[in-house]
C-alpha positions as CSV (number, residue, x, y, z in Angstrom):
1,X,105.7,102.8,100.2
2,X,108.3,102.5,97.4
3,X,110.5,105.2,96.2
4,X,108.3,105.8,93.1
5,X,105.4,106.8,95.2
6,X,107.7,109.3,97.2
7,X,108.9,110.9,94.0
8,X,105.4,111.4,92.5
9,X,104.3,114.9,91.3
10,X,100.9,114.4,92.6
11,X,100.4,115.4,96.2
12,X,97.5,114.5,98.3
13,X,96.4,117.1,100.9
14,X,96.1,116.1,104.5
15,X,92.8,114.8,105.3
16,X,90.7,117.3,107.1
17,X,89.5,116.6,110.7
18,X,86.2,114.7,110.5
19,X,86.8,113.4,107.1
20,X,88.9,110.4,108.0
21,X,86.1,108.0,106.7
22,X,85.6,110.0,103.4
23,X,86.3,107.8,100.3
24,X,86.3,108.4,96.5
25,X,84.1,105.6,95.0
26,X,85.1,104.8,91.4
27,X,82.8,102.5,89.5
28,X,83.5,101.0,86.1
29,X,80.2,100.6,84.5
30,X,81.7,98.5,81.6
31,X,82.8,95.7,84.0
32,X,81.0,92.4,83.5
33,X,78.8,93.1,86.6
34,X,79.0,96.9,86.5
35,X,75.3,97.3,86.4
36,X,74.8,95.1,89.4
37,X,72.9,96.6,92.4
38,X,75.5,98.2,94.5
39,X,73.3,99.7,97.0
40,X,73.4,97.0,99.6
41,X,77.2,97.2,99.5
42,X,77.1,100.9,99.7
43,X,74.8,100.8,102.8
44,X,77.3,98.5,104.5
45,X,80.0,101.1,104.1
46,X,77.7,104.1,105.1
47,X,76.7,102.2,108.1
48,X,80.3,101.8,109.1
49,X,80.8,105.6,108.9
50,X,82.1,106.0,105.5
51,X,81.1,109.1,103.5
52,X,81.2,108.0,99.8
53,X,81.7,110.5,96.9
54,X,80.8,108.6,93.7
55,X,82.5,109.0,90.3
56,X,81.3,106.6,87.6
57,X,83.8,106.3,84.8
58,X,82.7,107.1,81.3
59,X,83.9,105.0,78.5
60,X,86.7,107.8,77.7
61,X,87.8,107.8,81.4
62,X,90.2,105.6,83.2
63,X,90.3,105.0,87.0
64,X,93.8,106.5,87.2
65,X,92.7,109.8,85.6
66,X,89.9,110.1,87.9
67,X,92.0,109.4,91.1
68,X,94.7,111.8,90.0
69,X,92.1,114.5,89.3
70,X,90.4,114.2,92.7
71,X,93.2,113.1,94.9
72,X,93.6,116.5,96.5
73,X,90.0,116.6,97.8
74,X,90.8,115.1,101.1
75,X,89.8,111.4,100.7
76,X,91.1,108.9,103.1
77,X,90.7,105.9,100.5
78,X,89.6,104.9,97.0
79,X,87.0,102.3,96.5
80,X,87.2,100.7,93.2
81,X,84.1,98.9,91.7
82,X,85.3,96.9,88.8
83,X,87.4,94.0,87.7
84,X,91.0,93.2,87.4
85,X,91.3,95.7,84.4
86,X,89.9,98.5,86.5
87,X,92.3,97.9,89.3
88,X,95.2,97.5,86.8
89,X,94.3,100.8,85.3
90,X,94.1,102.5,88.8
91,X,97.5,101.1,90.0
92,X,99.8,104.0,88.8
93,X,97.6,106.5,90.5
94,X,97.3,104.6,93.8
95,X,101.0,104.5,94.0
96,X,101.5,108.2,93.1
97,X,98.9,109.4,95.6
98,X,99.6,106.9,98.4
99,X,95.9,106.4,99.0
100,X,94.9,103.0,100.2
101,X,92.0,101.3,98.2
102,X,89.2,98.8,98.7
103,X,87.7,96.5,96.2
104,X,84.1,95.8,95.1
105,X,84.6,93.0,92.7
106,X,82.4,93.6,89.5
107,X,84.7,91.9,86.8
108,X,84.6,88.4,85.3
109,X,87.5,86.9,87.1
110,X,88.3,89.2,90.0
111,X,91.7,87.6,90.5
112,X,93.3,90.2,92.9
113,X,90.1,90.0,95.2
114,X,90.5,86.2,95.1
115,X,94.2,86.3,95.9
116,X,93.3,88.4,99.0
117,X,90.3,86.4,100.2
118,X,87.7,88.9,99.2
119,X,84.4,87.3,98.5
120,X,82.6,88.0,95.2
121,X,79.5,89.0,97.1
122,X,79.5,92.7,97.0
123,X,77.9,93.2,100.5
124,X,80.7,90.8,102.0
125,X,83.3,92.7,100.0
126,X,82.0,95.9,101.6
127,X,82.3,94.4,104.9
128,X,86.0,93.9,104.4
129,X,86.5,97.5,103.7
130,X,84.4,98.4,106.8
131,X,86.4,96.3,108.9
132,X,89.4,98.5,108.2
133,X,92.2,96.2,107.9
134,X,94.9,97.5,105.6
135,X,97.5,95.1,104.0
136,X,100.4,96.4,102.3
137,X,101.2,94.4,99.1
138,X,103.8,94.4,96.3
139,X,103.3,95.2,92.6
140,X,104.9,93.7,89.6
141,X,106.0,96.1,86.8
142,X,106.9,95.5,83.1
143,X,108.2,98.3,81.0
144,X,107.1,100.8,83.5
145,X,103.5,99.4,83.6
146,X,102.5,98.1,87.0
147,X,100.3,95.0,87.6
148,X,98.9,93.1,90.5
149,X,98.4,89.6,89.4
150,X,100.2,88.2,86.4
151,X,101.9,89.5,83.2
152,X,102.2,87.0,80.3
153,X,103.7,86.5,76.8
154,X,102.3,84.0,74.3
155,X,99.2,81.9,74.8
156,X,97.5,84.1,77.5
157,X,98.3,87.4,75.8
158,X,96.7,86.0,72.5
159,X,93.7,84.8,74.6
160,X,93.3,88.3,76.2
161,X,93.4,89.8,72.7
162,X,90.7,87.3,71.3
163,X,88.4,87.3,74.4
164,X,86.1,90.3,73.8
165,X,84.3,92.4,76.5
166,X,80.9,91.2,75.3
167,X,82.0,87.5,75.4
168,X,83.2,87.9,79.0
169,X,80.0,89.7,79.9
170,X,77.9,86.9,78.5
171,X,79.8,83.9,79.5
172,X,81.8,85.0,82.6
173,X,84.8,82.6,83.6
174,X,83.3,79.9,81.2
175,X,84.3,82.4,78.3
176,X,88.0,82.0,79.2
177,X,87.7,78.2,78.8
178,X,85.8,78.3,75.5
179,X,88.3,80.9,74.0
180,X,91.3,78.9,75.3
181,X,90.1,75.7,73.7
182,X,89.5,77.5,70.3
183,X,92.9,79.0,70.5
184,X,94.7,75.7,71.4
185,X,94.5,74.6,67.9
186,X,96.4,77.6,66.7
187,X,99.1,77.9,69.3
188,X,102.7,77.7,68.2
189,X,106.0,77.7,70.1
190,X,108.2,80.9,69.9
191,X,111.8,81.5,70.9
192,X,112.5,83.6,73.8
193,X,115.6,84.6,75.8
194,X,115.1,84.8,79.6
195,X,117.6,86.8,81.5
196,X,117.5,86.8,85.3
197,X,119.8,86.5,88.2
198,X,123.0,87.0,86.1
199,X,122.1,84.4,83.5
200,X,120.5,84.2,80.0
201,X,118.5,81.2,78.8
202,X,117.3,80.5,75.3
203,X,113.8,78.7,75.3
204,X,111.1,77.4,73.0
205,X,107.9,78.1,74.7
206,X,104.2,78.8,74.2
207,X,104.0,81.1,77.2
208,X,106.2,83.0,79.7
209,X,104.3,84.3,82.7
210,X,105.5,86.6,85.6
211,X,103.3,86.6,88.6
212,X,103.1,89.0,91.6
213,X,99.8,87.6,93.0
214,X,98.5,84.1,93.3
215,X,95.5,83.9,90.9
216,X,95.0,84.9,87.2
217,X,93.0,84.0,84.2
218,X,89.8,83.2,85.8
219,X,91.0,80.1,87.7
220,X,94.7,79.7,87.2
221,X,97.3,79.9,90.0
222,X,100.8,81.1,89.2
223,X,102.4,79.3,92.1
224,X,100.8,77.4,94.9
225,X,102.3,79.5,97.8
226,X,102.4,82.8,95.9
227,X,101.3,85.9,97.7
228,X,101.0,89.4,96.6
229,X,103.0,90.6,99.6
230,X,106.0,87.8,99.5
231,X,108.5,90.1,98.1
232,X,109.1,88.0,94.9
233,X,107.9,87.5,91.4
234,X,107.1,83.9,90.3
235,X,108.0,83.1,86.6
236,X,107.3,80.1,84.6
237,X,107.7,79.1,80.9
238,X,105.6,76.4,79.2
239,X,108.1,74.5,77.1
240,X,105.7,71.8,76.0
241,X,106.8,69.3,73.3
242,X,103.2,69.3,71.9
243,X,100.5,71.8,72.5
244,X,97.9,69.3,73.3
245,X,99.9,68.5,76.4
246,X,98.6,71.8,77.8
247,X,95.1,70.0,78.3
248,X,96.8,67.5,80.7
249,X,98.6,70.4,82.4
250,X,95.5,72.4,83.2
251,X,94.7,70.8,86.5
252,X,98.3,71.6,87.7
253,X,98.0,75.2,86.4
254,X,94.9,75.6,88.5
255,X,96.7,74.4,91.6
256,X,99.9,76.2,90.9
257,X,101.9,73.0,90.8
258,X,102.9,73.1,87.2
259,X,106.5,73.7,88.2
260,X,106.7,70.0,88.9
261,X,106.5,69.1,85.2
262,X,109.8,68.5,83.3
263,X,108.7,70.7,80.5
264,X,107.8,73.7,82.6
265,X,110.6,76.1,83.7
266,X,109.7,77.8,87.0
267,X,111.7,80.1,89.3
268,X,111.4,83.0,91.6
269,X,113.2,86.3,91.1
270,X,112.7,90.1,91.8
271,X,113.8,91.2,88.2
272,X,114.1,89.6,84.7
273,X,113.9,90.4,81.0
274,X,112.2,88.5,78.1
275,X,113.3,89.1,74.7
276,X,111.8,87.6,71.4
277,X,112.7,87.7,67.8
278,X,109.9,90.0,67.0
279,X,107.8,92.3,69.4
280,X,105.1,90.3,71.0
281,X,102.2,91.7,73.2
282,X,102.3,91.5,76.9
283,X,99.1,90.8,78.8
284,X,99.0,92.6,82.2
285,X,96.0,91.6,84.4
286,X,94.0,90.9,81.3
287,X,95.1,94.1,79.4
288,X,97.5,94.4,76.5
289,X,99.6,97.3,77.7
290,X,103.1,96.9,76.1
291,X,105.2,94.5,73.9
292,X,108.5,92.7,74.1
293,X,111.4,93.2,74.9
294,X,109.8,93.2,78.4
295,X,111.7,94.2,81.4
296,X,110.1,92.9,84.7
297,X,110.7,94.0,88.2
298,X,109.2,93.8,91.6
299,X,107.9,97.0,93.3
300,X,108.0,95.9,97.0
301,X,105.3,97.3,99.4
302,X,103.9,99.5,96.7
303,X,100.4,100.0,97.8
304,X,97.9,99.4,100.5
305,X,94.5,97.5,100.3
306,X,91.6,96.6,102.5
307,X,91.7,92.9,103.0
308,X,90.5,90.3,105.5
309,X,92.8,90.3,108.7
310,X,93.5,86.4,108.1
311,X,93.7,85.0,104.5
312,X,94.4,81.2,104.1
313,X,98.0,80.9,102.9
314,X,99.1,84.4,103.7
315,X,100.7,85.6,106.8
316,X,99.0,88.4,108.8
317,X,100.2,91.9,107.8
């Protein structure tokens, strides 16, 4: 675990004898599939010996608030039912408490689950937790806000603001594509200063993205070989001469090979800063949580998650 977790004020009591398979189940009913039948998945967990204490988040509650409030009750793990926004909201409390977590993917994109090889089928996802294999993964951080997948400035951040909860619920991943196509006609390049590894570069770009995981945005790939446990951040800047070139770039963005294009700047790092002329929103895992200037850094080995023992493209933990 990283130093931040060790310095946290929240303390987790030792797990009582006989309670080693007791989990706090936090379900976000606002997630796209939040009303899906969970009972089959929960029966898989109970059948594996888990005792589940369920807490369904109200619209006023966040997952981090629930985890912090109940962390001292002797849980061995947190099981999160929701999408990437739910996981993003839980991240600070997961680091503070040191509790490992499992994922029941109820969101639209479920990008972290996809990066970890967790199937969207809820019973299969529960089976991953029941198997008990824990993987230690990194987190990214921007202006003190942790993220699992990708943080971005520009096109994707505007898309996150435009794509409403009801649109995602109704259209699923197709909603991303529809909203992106509408936005394409409005996108304009902006000036940014990228500082990393002792150098500052001035760029004209339509998007700067900083990735910790592999997948984001309901089907995009930040870098073809990226892993959420590889000890680095993958950065790219789309410095396209014409916004319509983005359409031609889409297949490369989906495969994570966009860095091959001459008008895409891409590099790995563990820390960088992005400054803009005016404050611009920063999208972290689909949520707008901060604005530029944006200071990014890697939080290595920040938390533990239940994942398949073997994930294609990822080394065994």
